[in-house]
C-alpha positions as CSV (number, residue, x, y, z in Angstrom):
1,M,-21.4,-22.9,-6.2
2,L,-17.9,-22.8,-7.4
3,F,-15.8,-19.7,-6.9
4,R,-16.2,-17.3,-9.7
5,S,-12.5,-17.2,-10.6
6,R,-12.9,-20.8,-11.8
7,S,-15.8,-20.0,-14.1
8,G,-15.6,-19.1,-17.7
9,D,-16.9,-15.6,-16.8
10,A,-14.1,-14.9,-14.4
11,G,-12.2,-12.7,-16.9
12,G,-15.4,-10.7,-17.4
13,H,-15.8,-10.2,-13.7
14,V,-12.2,-9.0,-13.4
15,I,-12.6,-6.6,-16.3
16,R,-15.8,-5.1,-14.9
17,G,-14.3,-5.1,-11.5
18,G,-11.3,-3.2,-13.0
19,V,-13.6,-0.5,-14.3
20,V,-15.3,-0.2,-10.9
21,R,-11.9,-0.1,-9.1
22,A,-10.5,2.3,-11.5
23,S,-13.5,4.6,-11.0
24,G,-13.1,4.3,-7.3
25,Y,-9.4,5.0,-7.6
26,A,-10.1,8.1,-9.6
27,I,-12.5,9.4,-6.9
28,G,-10.0,8.4,-4.3
29,V,-7.3,10.4,-6.1
30,L,-9.5,13.5,-6.1
31,L,-10.2,13.1,-2.4
32,S,-6.6,12.4,-1.6
33,V,-5.6,15.6,-3.5
34,A,-8.0,17.6,-1.5
35,I,-6.7,16.1,1.7
36,S,-3.1,16.8,0.8
37,A,-3.9,20.4,-0.3
38,I,-5.5,21.1,3.1
39,L,-2.6,19.5,5.0
40,L,0.1,21.2,3.0
41,R,-1.4,24.7,3.3
42,H,-2.5,24.4,6.9
43,L,0.6,22.7,8.4
44,G,3.4,24.4,6.4
45,V,6.5,22.7,5.0
46,E,8.2,21.7,8.3
47,R,5.1,20.5,10.2
48,F,3.9,18.6,7.1
49,G,7.3,16.9,7.0
50,Q,6.7,15.8,10.6
51,Y,3.2,14.6,9.8
52,G,4.3,12.8,6.7
53,T,7.2,11.1,8.5
54,I,4.8,9.6,11.1
55,A,2.4,8.7,8.2
56,A,5.2,6.9,6.4
57,I,6.1,4.8,9.5
58,A,2.4,4.0,9.9
59,G,2.4,2.8,6.3
60,I,5.4,0.6,7.0
61,V,3.6,-0.9,10.0
62,L,0.4,-1.5,8.0
63,G,2.3,-3.2,5.2
64,I,4.6,-5.3,7.3
65,T,1.9,-6.5,9.7
66,D,-0.2,-7.6,6.8
67,A,2.7,-9.9,6.3
68,G,1.3,-11.3,3.1
69,L,-1.9,-12.3,4.9
70,T,-4.3,-10.6,2.5
71,S,-2.6,-12.0,-0.6
72,I,-2.0,-15.5,0.8
73,G,-5.4,-15.5,2.5
74,A,-7.2,-14.6,-0.7
75,R,-5.3,-17.4,-2.5
76,E,-6.2,-20.0,0.1
77,I,-9.8,-18.9,0.4
78,A,-10.2,-18.8,-3.4
79,L,-9.1,-22.4,-3.8
80,R,-11.8,-23.7,-1.3
81,Q,-15.5,-24.2,-1.6
82,P,-17.7,-21.5,0.0
83,G,-18.8,-22.4,3.5
84,P,-17.5,-22.9,7.0
85,E,-13.9,-23.7,5.9
86,R,-13.6,-20.3,4.2
87,E,-15.0,-18.5,7.2
88,R,-12.7,-20.3,9.6
89,I,-9.7,-19.3,7.5
90,A,-10.8,-15.7,7.3
91,S,-11.5,-15.5,11.1
92,T,-8.1,-17.0,11.9
93,L,-6.5,-14.5,9.6
94,L,-8.3,-11.6,11.4
95,L,-6.9,-12.8,14.8
96,V,-3.3,-13.1,13.4
97,R,-3.6,-9.6,11.9
98,L,-4.7,-8.1,15.2
99,V,-1.8,-9.6,17.0
100,T,0.9,-8.7,14.4
101,T,-0.5,-5.1,14.0
102,T,-0.5,-4.4,17.8
103,L,3.1,-5.7,18.0
104,G,4.1,-3.5,15.0
105,V,2.5,-0.4,16.5
106,A,4.3,-0.9,19.8
107,I,7.7,-1.2,18.0
108,A,6.9,1.9,15.9
109,I,6.1,3.9,19.0
110,G,9.4,2.8,20.6
111,F,11.3,3.9,17.5
112,A,9.6,7.3,17.4
113,A,10.5,7.8,21.1
114,I,14.2,7.2,20.3
115,A,14.4,9.1,17.0
116,Y,12.0,12.0,17.2
117,S,10.5,14.6,19.5
118,G,7.8,14.0,22.2
119,E,5.1,15.5,20.0
120,M,5.9,13.1,17.1
121,T,6.0,10.2,19.6
122,L,2.5,11.1,20.8
123,G,1.5,11.4,17.1
124,M,2.9,7.8,16.5
125,A,0.8,6.5,19.4
126,L,-2.4,8.2,18.1
127,V,-1.8,7.1,14.5
128,G,-1.0,3.6,15.9
129,I,-4.5,3.2,17.2
130,S,-5.9,4.0,13.8
131,V,-3.5,1.6,12.2
132,I,-4.9,-1.3,14.3
133,L,-8.4,-0.4,13.4
134,I,-7.6,0.1,9.7
135,S,-5.8,-3.2,9.5
136,L,-8.8,-5.1,11.0
137,Q,-11.2,-3.4,8.6
138,S,-9.0,-4.2,5.7
139,M,-8.8,-7.9,6.7
140,T,-12.6,-8.2,6.9
141,T,-12.9,-7.1,3.3
142,V,-10.9,-10.2,2.0
143,S,-14.2,-12.0,1.5
144,L,-15.4,-9.2,-0.8
145,Y,-12.7,-9.3,-3.3
146,V,-12.4,-13.1,-3.2
147,S,-16.0,-13.2,-4.2
148,L,-15.4,-10.4,-6.7
149,R,-17.8,-8.0,-5.0
150,F,-15.9,-5.0,-6.3
151,V,-18.6,-2.4,-5.9
152,S,-18.9,-3.0,-2.1
153,L,-15.1,-3.1,-1.7
154,T,-14.6,0.1,-3.6
155,A,-17.4,1.9,-1.7
156,F,-15.8,1.2,1.7
157,E,-12.4,2.6,0.4
158,V,-14.0,5.7,-1.0
159,A,-16.0,6.2,2.2
160,R,-12.8,6.2,4.2
161,Q,-11.2,8.9,2.0
162,A,-14.4,11.0,2.1
163,L,-14.7,10.8,5.9
164,T,-11.1,11.6,6.3
165,L,-11.4,14.7,4.1
166,I,-14.4,15.9,6.1
167,A,-12.6,15.5,9.4
168,I,-9.3,17.1,8.2
169,A,-11.2,20.0,6.7
170,A,-13.1,20.5,10.0
171,L,-9.8,20.6,11.9
172,A,-8.2,23.1,9.5
173,V,-11.2,25.4,9.8
174,A,-10.9,25.2,13.6
175,G,-7.2,26.1,13.3
176,A,-6.1,22.9,15.0
177,G,-2.4,22.2,15.7
178,L,-0.5,19.2,14.5
179,V,-1.5,16.6,17.2
180,P,-5.3,16.5,16.3
181,F,-4.4,15.7,12.7
182,Y,-2.5,12.6,14.0
183,A,-5.7,11.4,15.7
184,V,-8.1,12.2,12.8
185,Q,-8.2,8.6,11.4
186,I,-9.2,7.0,14.7
187,P,-13.0,7.8,14.5
188,V,-13.0,7.3,10.8
189,A,-11.4,3.8,11.0
190,A,-13.7,2.8,13.9
191,I,-16.9,3.7,12.0
192,L,-15.7,1.8,8.9
193,L,-14.7,-1.2,10.9
194,V,-18.1,-1.5,12.5
195,A,-19.9,-0.9,9.1
196,T,-17.8,-3.5,7.3
197,L,-18.4,-6.1,10.0
198,I,-22.1,-5.6,9.8
199,Y,-22.1,-5.7,6.0
200,V,-19.9,-8.7,5.6
201,R,-21.5,-10.8,8.4
202,R,-24.8,-10.8,6.5
203,S,-23.4,-13.5,4.1
204,F,-20.0,-14.4,5.6
205,A,-19.5,-15.3,9.2
206,I,-16.2,-13.7,10.4
207,G,-14.9,-13.1,13.9
208,L,-11.8,-13.9,16.0
209,V,-11.0,-17.6,15.9
210,V,-8.1,-19.3,17.8
211,D,-7.3,-22.3,15.6
212,R,-3.7,-23.2,16.5
213,E,-3.3,-25.8,13.8
214,L,-4.5,-23.4,11.1
215,I,-2.3,-20.6,12.6
216,R,0.7,-22.8,12.2
217,E,-0.3,-23.5,8.7
218,I,-0.8,-19.8,7.9
219,V,2.5,-18.9,9.4
220,R,4.3,-21.7,7.5
221,K,2.7,-20.5,4.2
222,T,3.0,-16.8,4.8
223,L,6.5,-16.7,6.4
224,P,8.4,-16.5,3.0
225,M,5.8,-14.0,1.8
226,S,6.0,-12.1,5.1
227,A,9.8,-11.5,4.7
228,A,9.3,-10.4,1.1
229,V,6.5,-8.0,1.9
230,A,8.3,-6.7,4.9
231,M,11.3,-5.8,2.8
232,N,9.2,-4.4,0.0
233,I,7.3,-2.1,2.4
234,L,10.5,-1.1,4.2
235,Y,12.0,-0.3,0.8
236,L,9.1,1.9,-0.2
237,G,8.8,3.8,3.0
238,A,12.5,3.8,4.2
239,M,13.5,6.8,2.2
240,V,11.1,9.1,4.1
241,V,12.6,7.9,7.4
242,V,16.2,8.1,6.1
243,V,15.6,11.7,4.9
244,S,14.0,12.7,8.2
245,L,17.1,11.4,10.1
246,I,19.7,13.0,7.8
247,A,18.2,16.1,6.2
248,S,16.7,19.3,7.7
249,E,13.0,19.5,8.6
250,Y,12.5,21.8,5.7
251,Q,14.1,19.4,3.2
252,T,12.1,16.5,4.8
253,G,8.9,18.5,4.2
254,L,9.8,18.9,0.5
255,F,10.6,15.2,0.1
256,V,7.5,14.1,1.9
257,T,5.4,16.3,-0.4
258,S,6.9,14.5,-3.4
259,A,6.5,11.1,-1.7
260,R,2.8,11.9,-0.9
261,I,2.1,12.3,-4.6
262,M,4.0,9.2,-5.4
263,E,1.9,7.2,-2.9
264,V,-1.2,8.1,-5.0
265,L,0.5,7.1,-8.3
266,I,1.9,3.8,-7.0
267,L,-1.5,2.8,-5.5
268,L,-3.1,2.1,-8.9
269,P,-1.1,-1.0,-10.0
270,G,-1.6,-2.6,-6.5
271,I,-5.4,-2.1,-6.8
272,T,-5.7,-3.6,-10.3
273,M,-3.3,-6.5,-9.5
274,N,-5.3,-7.4,-6.4
275,L,-8.4,-7.9,-8.6
276,A,-6.6,-10.4,-10.8
277,L,-4.8,-12.5,-8.0
278,P,-7.6,-15.1,-7.5
279,V,-7.8,-15.7,-11.2
280,L,-4.0,-15.8,-11.5
281,S,-3.8,-18.3,-8.7
282,V,-6.2,-20.7,-10.4
283,A,-4.5,-20.2,-13.8
284,S,-1.1,-20.9,-12.3
285,A,-2.4,-24.3,-11.0
286,E,-4.5,-25.2,-14.0
287,D,-3.5,-23.4,-17.2
288,H,0.0,-21.8,-17.6
289,E,-0.8,-20.7,-21.1
290,R,-3.7,-18.6,-19.7
291,L,-1.5,-17.3,-17.0
292,G,1.2,-16.2,-19.6
293,A,-1.4,-14.4,-21.7
294,A,-2.8,-12.6,-18.8
295,L,0.7,-11.5,-17.6
296,K,1.7,-10.3,-21.0
297,K,-1.4,-8.0,-21.2
298,M,-0.8,-6.7,-17.7
299,V,2.8,-5.9,-18.4
300,E,2.0,-4.1,-21.7
301,V,-0.8,-2.1,-20.3
302,G,1.2,-1.3,-17.1
303,F,4.2,0.0,-19.1
304,L,2.1,2.2,-21.4
305,V,0.0,3.7,-18.5
306,S,3.0,4.3,-16.3
307,T,5.0,5.9,-19.1
308,A,2.1,8.3,-19.8
309,I,1.9,9.1,-16.1
310,V,5.7,9.9,-16.0
311,V,5.5,12.2,-19.0
312,G,2.5,14.0,-17.6
313,I,4.0,14.6,-14.2
314,V,7.4,15.7,-15.5
315,V,5.7,18.4,-17.6
316,M,3.1,19.4,-15.0
317,A,5.2,19.1,-11.8
318,P,5.6,22.8,-11.0
319,V,1.9,23.4,-11.6
320,I,0.8,20.4,-9.5
321,I,3.1,21.4,-6.5
322,T,1.9,25.1,-6.6
323,L,-1.8,24.1,-6.8
324,L,-1.4,21.7,-3.8
325,G,0.9,23.6,-1.5
326,G,1.5,27.1,-2.8
327,P,4.8,28.9,-3.6
328,A,6.4,27.7,-0.4
329,Y,6.6,24.2,-1.8
330,A,7.9,25.1,-5.2
331,P,11.4,23.4,-4.8
332,A,9.5,20.1,-4.4
333,S,8.7,20.1,-8.1
334,G,12.3,19.3,-9.0
335,I,12.3,16.4,-6.5
336,L,9.0,15.1,-8.0
337,R,10.4,15.1,-11.5
338,I,13.1,12.7,-10.5
339,H,10.9,10.7,-8.1
340,V,8.1,10.0,-10.6
341,L,10.5,8.0,-12.8
342,A,10.1,5.2,-10.3
343,V,6.4,4.8,-11.3
344,V,7.4,2.7,-14.4
345,G,9.3,0.2,-12.3
346,A,6.5,0.2,-9.7
347,F,3.9,-0.9,-12.3
348,L,6.1,-3.6,-13.6
349,T,7.3,-4.9,-10.2
350,Q,3.8,-5.1,-8.8
351,T,2.5,-7.0,-11.8
352,M,5.4,-9.5,-11.5
353,Q,5.0,-9.7,-7.7
354,Y,1.5,-11.0,-8.0
355,A,2.5,-13.4,-10.7
356,L,5.2,-14.8,-8.4
357,I,2.7,-15.1,-5.6
358,A,0.3,-17.0,-7.9
359,L,3.2,-19.4,-8.8
360,H,4.1,-19.9,-5.1
361,R,7.5,-18.3,-5.6
362,Q,7.6,-16.3,-2.3
363,R,11.3,-17.1,-1.8
364,A,12.1,-15.3,-5.0
365,L,10.3,-12.3,-3.7
366,I,12.5,-12.4,-0.6
367,L,15.7,-12.2,-2.6
368,T,14.5,-9.5,-5.0
369,N,13.1,-7.3,-2.3
370,A,16.2,-7.8,-0.2
371,I,18.4,-6.5,-3.1
372,A,16.1,-3.4,-3.5
373,L,16.0,-2.7,0.3
374,V,19.8,-2.8,0.7
375,C,20.2,-0.6,-2.4
376,V,17.7,2.0,-1.3
377,I,19.0,2.3,2.2
378,A,22.7,2.3,1.4
379,A,22.5,4.4,-1.8
380,G,19.7,6.6,-0.3
381,A,21.6,7.5,2.8
382,A,24.7,8.4,0.8
383,A,22.7,10.3,-1.8
384,T,20.7,12.2,0.7
385,A,23.8,13.3,2.6
386,A,25.4,14.5,-0.6
387,Y,22.5,15.8,-2.7
388,G,19.6,16.2,-0.2
389,P,16.0,15.2,-1.2
390,K,16.8,15.0,-4.9
391,G,19.5,12.4,-4.2
392,A,16.9,10.5,-2.1
393,A,14.5,10.5,-5.0
394,A,17.1,9.3,-7.4
395,A,18.0,6.4,-5.1
396,V,14.3,5.4,-5.1
397,V,14.3,5.3,-8.9
398,V,17.5,3.2,-9.1
399,A,16.2,0.8,-6.5
400,E,12.8,0.4,-8.3
401,A,14.6,-0.3,-11.6
402,L,16.8,-2.9,-9.9
403,L,13.8,-4.5,-8.3
404,A,12.0,-4.8,-11.6
405,L,15.0,-6.4,-13.3
406,S,15.4,-8.8,-10.4
407,M,11.8,-9.8,-10.5
408,W,11.8,-10.3,-14.2
409,I,14.7,-12.7,-13.9
410,A,13.0,-14.6,-11.0
411,L,9.7,-14.8,-13.0
412,H,11.5,-16.0,-16.1
413,R,13.2,-18.8,-14.2
414,A,9.9,-19.8,-12.5
415,A,7.8,-19.9,-15.7
416,P,9.7,-19.1,-18.9
């Protein structure tokens, strides 16, 4: 049977999958809000800043060690017939992910040991274990969204959020200190990894395969994407690290509070674009008119949705911050009102990023993300030193706008 993205009903699968994913996203947002509220109120501004800094570094590791493997892997699997070849590719990708993630975690622990306290270094080690488990679980789900099994994919993601909420709530009730919260994802990720492997292996054989020729091919195809993704992830998470190194612990806590909300908002375009990648990949190879029409709709919808989000958050920022963290976090509302402007650029850049992937223009992604990374680190460090967390938020907005413009130019050149 041919892969569904080649069938005439592929668009319908993506639309229905979008509804499922959007529903899962909405549930995930509610669970994430509950998790954040517990953490904010239980840990306090400064300790939440420490927790959020380690979480940001973990996010960087997760993103960089993925190294484009999920996106490129989905594209390569989608273009092949179901059977042993798909399974061999997926199993090799799983091994590569394990190696890269373990190396990334080791580097992150070393950085934490140099830059932060002993407690935060221990936290990085504990979070690092969960990062390895999460990355493996994420890699095993590639077969689910390649075959457009969106309900199963969404169920696993919602389950992780639900289990995390239960664990964090239990720790808060028990009056736990900061360190146990660093370790909370380890049992959750382990349970989900086992469950995912059992579920996927019923119809898709996946394991750890050492195929040197295929690994070289994967490295060759993902290297440009790896550099682009690495810079993009660094660009998104760099400001939390920059603020933690320059600003006070209290200011870091306020900025991390805003950044936590931004993580939820910026997650949506990535989810919806992941659904469309297999279809975009086939359209880019077979039907550029179809590709252009799909991108036009995605950009229009993304712009409208993101603008509505920005207006809503700007109006409701004080209420949102107070509900989540209480009066102690009130100054974070001013940061969030600036920070949220980056959502528009995020929607547009993520749409264009997946279009460039589908068109095999990974080198363009390297250049555009390099520009944004240099901008956010240089401007962000100066703005943080001069204006504190509000300056950092403004730097993120400027960098996101610059990234969107750069990607539009690259996409226009690739496929006018």
